[in-house]
DRENDO-1510 file (C-alpha; in Angstrom, 1 decimal, always signed):
<recs>
REC; n; res; u; v; w
REC; 1; UNK; +112.2; +108.6; +111.1 .
REC; 2; UNK; +114.7; +105.7; +111.6 .
REC; 3; UNK; +114.9; +104.6; +108.0 .
REC; 4; UNK; +114.0; +106.0; +104.6 .
REC; 5; UNK; +110.3; +106.4; +104.2 .
REC; 6; UNK; +108.8; +106.2; +100.7 .
REC; 7; UNK; +105.6; +107.8; +99.5 .
REC; 8; UNK; +104.3; +106.4; +96.2 .
REC; 9; UNK; +102.3; +108.8; +94.0 .
REC; 10; UNK; +99.7; +107.5; +91.5 .
REC; 11; UNK; +97.7; +109.5; +89.0 .
REC; 12; UNK; +97.6; +110.7; +85.4 .
REC; 13; UNK; +100.2; +112.9; +83.9 .
REC; 14; UNK; +99.1; +116.5; +84.1 .
REC; 15; UNK; +96.8; +115.9; +87.1 .
REC; 16; UNK; +98.9; +118.2; +89.4 .
REC; 17; UNK; +100.9; +115.5; +91.2 .
REC; 18; UNK; +104.1; +117.5; +91.4 .
REC; 19; UNK; +102.5; +120.6; +92.9 .
REC; 20; UNK; +101.0; +118.4; +95.6 .
REC; 21; UNK; +104.3; +116.7; +96.3 .
REC; 22; UNK; +106.0; +120.1; +96.4 .
REC; 23; UNK; +103.6; +121.2; +99.2 .
REC; 24; UNK; +104.3; +118.0; +101.1 .
REC; 25; UNK; +108.1; +118.3; +100.6 .
REC; 26; UNK; +107.9; +121.8; +102.1 .
REC; 27; UNK; +106.2; +120.5; +105.2 .
REC; 28; UNK; +108.8; +117.7; +105.6 .
REC; 29; UNK; +111.8; +120.1; +105.1 .
REC; 30; UNK; +110.4; +122.3; +107.8 .
REC; 31; UNK; +110.6; +119.3; +110.1 .
REC; 32; UNK; +114.2; +118.7; +109.2 .
REC; 33; UNK; +113.9; +115.8; +106.8 .
REC; 34; UNK; +116.1; +115.3; +103.8 .
REC; 35; UNK; +113.8; +114.7; +100.9 .
REC; 36; UNK; +114.3; +113.3; +97.4 .
REC; 37; UNK; +111.7; +113.0; +94.7 .
REC; 38; UNK; +112.0; +110.4; +92.0 .
REC; 39; UNK; +110.3; +111.1; +88.7 .
REC; 40; UNK; +109.9; +108.8; +85.6 .
REC; 41; UNK; +112.3; +109.7; +82.8 .
REC; 42; UNK; +109.3; +110.0; +80.5 .
REC; 43; UNK; +107.7; +112.8; +82.5 .
REC; 44; UNK; +108.3; +116.3; +81.0 .
REC; 45; UNK; +109.9; +119.1; +83.1 .
REC; 46; UNK; +107.6; +121.2; +85.3 .
REC; 47; UNK; +107.8; +124.6; +87.0 .
REC; 48; UNK; +107.3; +122.7; +90.3 .
REC; 49; UNK; +110.5; +120.6; +89.9 .
REC; 50; UNK; +112.6; +123.2; +91.8 .
REC; 51; UNK; +110.4; +122.6; +94.9 .
REC; 52; UNK; +110.7; +118.8; +95.0 .
REC; 53; UNK; +113.8; +118.5; +97.1 .
REC; 54; UNK; +116.6; +116.6; +95.4 .
REC; 55; UNK; +115.1; +115.6; +92.1 .
REC; 56; UNK; +116.1; +112.3; +90.5 .
REC; 57; UNK; +114.9; +110.3; +87.6 .
REC; 58; UNK; +113.9; +106.7; +87.7 .
REC; 59; UNK; +114.0; +104.3; +84.7 .
REC; 60; UNK; +111.4; +101.8; +83.6 .
REC; 61; UNK; +113.2; +99.1; +81.7 .
REC; 62; UNK; +111.9; +96.9; +78.9 .
REC; 63; UNK; +111.9; +94.1; +81.4 .
REC; 64; UNK; +109.5; +96.1; +83.6 .
REC; 65; UNK; +112.1; +96.6; +86.3 .
REC; 66; UNK; +112.6; +99.9; +88.1 .
REC; 67; UNK; +116.1; +101.3; +88.2 .
REC; 68; UNK; +117.0; +104.1; +90.6 .
REC; 69; UNK; +120.0; +105.3; +92.5 .
REC; 70; UNK; +119.0; +106.4; +96.0 .
REC; 71; UNK; +120.9; +109.4; +97.3 .
REC; 72; UNK; +122.9; +109.0; +100.5 .
REC; 73; UNK; +121.4; +110.6; +103.6 .
REC; 74; UNK; +117.8; +110.8; +102.2 .
REC; 75; UNK; +115.2; +110.3; +104.9 .
REC; 76; UNK; +112.1; +110.6; +102.8 .
REC; 77; UNK; +111.5; +109.7; +99.2 .
REC; 78; UNK; +108.5; +110.5; +96.9 .
REC; 79; UNK; +108.2; +108.1; +94.0 .
REC; 80; UNK; +106.0; +109.5; +91.2 .
REC; 81; UNK; +104.9; +106.9; +88.7 .
REC; 82; UNK; +104.8; +107.4; +85.0 .
REC; 83; UNK; +101.4; +108.9; +84.6 .
REC; 84; UNK; +100.9; +107.8; +81.0 .
REC; 85; UNK; +101.4; +104.1; +81.6 .
REC; 86; UNK; +99.7; +101.2; +83.3 .
REC; 87; UNK; +99.8; +102.0; +87.1 .
REC; 88; UNK; +99.3; +98.3; +88.0 .
REC; 89; UNK; +102.4; +97.2; +86.2 .
REC; 90; UNK; +104.4; +99.9; +87.9 .
REC; 91; UNK; +103.0; +99.3; +91.4 .
REC; 92; UNK; +104.0; +95.6; +90.9 .
REC; 93; UNK; +107.5; +96.6; +89.8 .
REC; 94; UNK; +107.7; +99.1; +92.6 .
REC; 95; UNK; +106.9; +96.4; +95.2 .
REC; 96; UNK; +109.8; +94.3; +93.9 .
REC; 97; UNK; +112.1; +97.3; +94.1 .
REC; 98; UNK; +110.9; +98.2; +97.6 .
REC; 99; UNK; +111.6; +94.7; +98.9 .
REC; 100; UNK; +115.3; +94.9; +97.9 .
REC; 101; UNK; +115.8; +98.6; +98.7 .
REC; 102; UNK; +115.8; +98.6; +102.5 .
REC; 103; UNK; +113.4; +101.5; +102.5 .
REC; 104; UNK; +109.9; +101.4; +104.1 .
REC; 105; UNK; +106.6; +102.2; +102.4 .
REC; 106; UNK; +105.0; +105.1; +104.3 .
REC; 107; UNK; +101.8; +105.7; +102.2 .
REC; 108; UNK; +100.4; +105.6; +98.6 .
REC; 109; UNK; +98.6; +108.6; +97.3 .
REC; 110; UNK; +96.4; +108.9; +94.2 .
REC; 111; UNK; +95.9; +112.4; +92.7 .
REC; 112; UNK; +92.7; +112.5; +90.8 .
REC; 113; UNK; +92.2; +114.9; +87.8 .
REC; 114; UNK; +88.5; +115.4; +88.4 .
REC; 115; UNK; +87.9; +117.3; +85.2 .
REC; 116; UNK; +89.4; +114.4; +83.2 .
REC; 117; UNK; +87.5; +111.7; +85.1 .
REC; 118; UNK; +84.3; +113.7; +84.7 .
REC; 119; UNK; +84.7; +114.0; +80.9 .
REC; 120; UNK; +85.8; +110.4; +80.5 .
REC; 121; UNK; +83.5; +108.0; +82.3 .
REC; 122; UNK; +85.5; +105.0; +81.0 .
REC; 123; UNK; +88.4; +106.1; +83.2 .
REC; 124; UNK; +86.5; +105.1; +86.3 .
REC; 125; UNK; +87.9; +101.6; +86.0 .
REC; 126; UNK; +91.4; +103.1; +85.8 .
REC; 127; UNK; +90.8; +105.2; +89.0 .
REC; 128; UNK; +89.3; +102.1; +90.7 .
REC; 129; UNK; +92.6; +100.4; +90.3 .
REC; 130; UNK; +94.6; +103.4; +91.6 .
REC; 131; UNK; +92.3; +103.9; +94.6 .
REC; 132; UNK; +92.5; +100.1; +95.4 .
REC; 133; UNK; +96.2; +100.6; +96.2 .
REC; 134; UNK; +95.9; +104.1; +97.8 .
REC; 135; UNK; +95.9; +105.2; +101.4 .
REC; 136; UNK; +94.7; +108.6; +100.4 .
REC; 137; UNK; +92.8; +110.0; +97.4 .
REC; 138; UNK; +93.6; +113.7; +96.6 .
REC; 139; UNK; +90.9; +115.4; +94.5 .
REC; 140; UNK; +92.4; +118.0; +92.2 .
REC; 141; UNK; +91.4; +120.0; +89.1 .
REC; 142; UNK; +87.8; +120.3; +90.3 .
REC; 143; UNK; +86.9; +123.5; +88.4 .
REC; 144; UNK; +83.7; +123.2; +86.4 .
REC; 145; UNK; +83.0; +119.7; +87.8 .
REC; 146; UNK; +79.4; +119.4; +89.1 .
REC; 147; UNK; +79.0; +118.8; +92.8 .
REC; 148; UNK; +76.8; +115.8; +92.1 .
REC; 149; UNK; +79.5; +114.1; +90.1 .
REC; 150; UNK; +82.0; +114.7; +92.9 .
REC; 151; UNK; +79.6; +113.2; +95.4 .
REC; 152; UNK; +78.9; +110.2; +93.2 .
REC; 153; UNK; +82.6; +109.7; +92.6 .
REC; 154; UNK; +83.4; +109.6; +96.3 .
REC; 155; UNK; +80.3; +107.4; +97.0 .
REC; 156; UNK; +81.5; +104.9; +94.4 .
REC; 157; UNK; +84.4; +103.7; +96.5 .
REC; 158; UNK; +82.9; +104.5; +99.9 .
REC; 159; UNK; +80.1; +102.0; +99.0 .
REC; 160; UNK; +82.9; +99.4; +98.6 .
REC; 161; UNK; +84.1; +100.2; +102.1 .
REC; 162; UNK; +87.5; +101.3; +100.9 .
REC; 163; UNK; +89.1; +102.9; +104.0 .
REC; 164; UNK; +91.4; +105.5; +102.3 .
REC; 165; UNK; +91.4; +109.1; +103.3 .
REC; 166; UNK; +89.9; +111.7; +100.9 .
REC; 167; UNK; +91.3; +115.2; +100.8 .
REC; 168; UNK; +90.6; +118.1; +98.5 .
REC; 169; UNK; +93.5; +119.9; +96.8 .
REC; 170; UNK; +93.2; +123.7; +96.5 .
REC; 171; UNK; +95.7; +125.7; +94.5 .
REC; 172; UNK; +98.1; +122.8; +94.8 .
REC; 173; UNK; +98.0; +122.6; +98.6 .
REC; 174; UNK; +96.6; +120.2; +101.1 .
REC; 175; UNK; +94.8; +121.4; +104.2 .
REC; 176; UNK; +96.6; +119.2; +106.7 .
REC; 177; UNK; +99.9; +117.8; +105.3 .
REC; 178; UNK; +100.8; +116.2; +108.6 .
REC; 179; UNK; +97.7; +114.0; +108.6 .
REC; 180; UNK; +98.3; +113.0; +105.1 .
REC; 181; UNK; +102.0; +112.1; +105.7 .
REC; 182; UNK; +101.2; +109.9; +108.8 .
REC; 183; UNK; +102.6; +106.5; +107.8 .
REC; 184; UNK; +99.5; +104.5; +108.6 .
REC; 185; UNK; +98.1; +102.1; +106.1 .
REC; 186; UNK; +94.5; +102.8; +105.0 .
REC; 187; UNK; +94.5; +101.0; +101.6 .
REC; 188; UNK; +92.3; +98.2; +100.4 .
REC; 189; UNK; +95.2; +96.3; +98.8 .
REC; 190; UNK; +97.2; +93.9; +101.0 .
REC; 191; UNK; +100.0; +93.7; +98.4 .
REC; 192; UNK; +102.5; +95.6; +100.7 .
REC; 193; UNK; +101.7; +93.7; +103.9 .
REC; 194; UNK; +104.5; +91.8; +105.4 .
REC; 195; UNK; +102.7; +88.4; +105.0 .
REC; 196; UNK; +101.6; +89.1; +101.4 .
REC; 197; UNK; +102.0; +86.2; +99.0 .
REC; 198; UNK; +104.2; +87.2; +96.0 .
REC; 199; UNK; +103.9; +84.9; +93.0 .
REC; 200; UNK; +107.2; +84.3; +91.1 .
REC; 201; UNK; +107.4; +85.9; +87.6 .
REC; 202; UNK; +105.6; +83.8; +85.1 .
REC; 203; UNK; +103.2; +82.2; +87.5 .
REC; 204; UNK; +99.5; +82.8; +86.6 .
REC; 205; UNK; +96.2; +82.2; +88.2 .
REC; 206; UNK; +94.4; +79.4; +86.3 .
REC; 207; UNK; +91.1; +80.9; +85.3 .
REC; 208; UNK; +88.8; +78.1; +84.0 .
REC; 209; UNK; +85.9; +80.4; +83.0 .
REC; 210; UNK; +85.1; +80.8; +79.3 .
REC; 211; UNK; +85.1; +84.1; +77.4 .
REC; 212; UNK; +81.5; +84.8; +78.3 .
REC; 213; UNK; +82.3; +84.5; +82.0 .
REC; 214; UNK; +85.3; +86.8; +81.5 .
REC; 215; UNK; +83.0; +89.5; +80.2 .
REC; 216; UNK; +80.7; +89.1; +83.1 .
REC; 217; UNK; +83.6; +89.3; +85.5 .
REC; 218; UNK; +84.7; +92.6; +83.9 .
REC; 219; UNK; +81.3; +94.0; +85.0 .
REC; 220; UNK; +81.7; +93.2; +88.6 .
REC; 221; UNK; +82.9; +95.6; +91.3 .
REC; 222; UNK; +86.7; +95.8; +91.6 .
REC; 223; UNK; +86.6; +94.4; +95.1 .
REC; 224; UNK; +84.0; +91.6; +94.9 .
REC; 225; UNK; +86.4; +89.3; +96.8 .
REC; 226; UNK; +86.3; +86.3; +94.4 .
REC; 227; UNK; +90.1; +86.2; +93.9 .
REC; 228; UNK; +92.2; +83.4; +95.3 .
REC; 229; UNK; +93.8; +84.3; +98.7 .
REC; 230; UNK; +97.2; +85.8; +98.9 .
REC; 231; UNK; +98.0; +87.7; +95.7 .
REC; 232; UNK; +96.5; +91.1; +94.9 .
REC; 233; UNK; +93.6; +90.8; +92.5 .
REC; 234; UNK; +95.0; +93.4; +90.2 .
REC; 235; UNK; +98.3; +91.5; +89.9 .
REC; 236; UNK; +96.8; +88.2; +88.9 .
REC; 237; UNK; +97.3; +87.0; +85.3 .
REC; 238; UNK; +95.5; +84.5; +83.1 .
REC; 239; UNK; +97.3; +81.8; +81.1 .
REC; 240; UNK; +98.8; +83.8; +78.3 .
REC; 241; UNK; +99.9; +86.7; +80.5 .
REC; 242; UNK; +96.9; +89.0; +80.4 .
REC; 243; UNK; +95.7; +90.5; +83.6 .
REC; 244; UNK; +92.6; +89.0; +85.2 .
REC; 245; UNK; +91.4; +92.6; +85.8 .
REC; 246; UNK; +92.3; +94.9; +82.9 .
REC; 247; UNK; +92.1; +98.7; +83.0 .
REC; 248; UNK; +91.9; +101.3; +80.2 .
REC; 249; UNK; +95.0; +102.7; +78.6 .
REC; 250; UNK; +95.4; +106.1; +80.3 .
REC; 251; UNK; +97.6; +107.4; +77.4 .
REC; 252; UNK; +94.6; +107.6; +75.1 .
REC; 253; UNK; +92.7; +109.8; +77.4 .
REC; 254; UNK; +95.6; +112.1; +78.2 .
REC; 255; UNK; +96.2; +112.6; +74.5 .
REC; 256; UNK; +92.6; +113.5; +74.0 .
REC; 257; UNK; +92.7; +116.0; +77.0 .
REC; 258; UNK; +95.9; +117.6; +75.7 .
REC; 259; UNK; +94.4; +118.0; +72.2 .
REC; 260; UNK; +91.4; +119.8; +73.7 .
REC; 261; UNK; +89.0; +117.1; +72.6 .
</recs>
């Protein structure tokens, strides 16, 4: 690899992201790569941290800016988002960081906590957003999840012709790490394309629909294609600053899961 390659990891806290990354790190180290993993300061320590290569923490500022210090000599980075906060806000901030970092985006992965998604149907909109940005979807925590639900979940984004890979995670491992790590874009989002239009901070998409139309828009499929060209539909904002496409607050569902509700 001629320059530092970055893999962005989406998914809810507690979904097994670090054990998956640890498996991928092992594969890369065997190939002679120097790997660093960046974890949000808000994420609690894990038994898997010792297997993540050089572990660093990244900071999410009050201005929604990502601050990190990239170690010298690193050839591969894994960047794990804060799994209890809005992933769209973080992906947008990550894109700004990436543009100034000199690193290259290899792929974006979404690790799905299938048990959580099965118990919380309202979270489908949250996963829709994550999958929109993802090159690969990694299905984890599948114990006690009905096969029909798994099929319906996959069919949900297959019916939207989203080209991402789908892989099953078994005991924290991926069947074919080399295939997953191949730096080939398979995501629906064009936000990281070289010719992507990036609106300056504070610029919003003027939405002239009324409140009733807004409610109807919220019921449409995430990729209906009615957004203005250039900017990613999940990044667009209405006058006043709210996102055109809003997603659930993942923190509420994580708290309920952790409480055993």
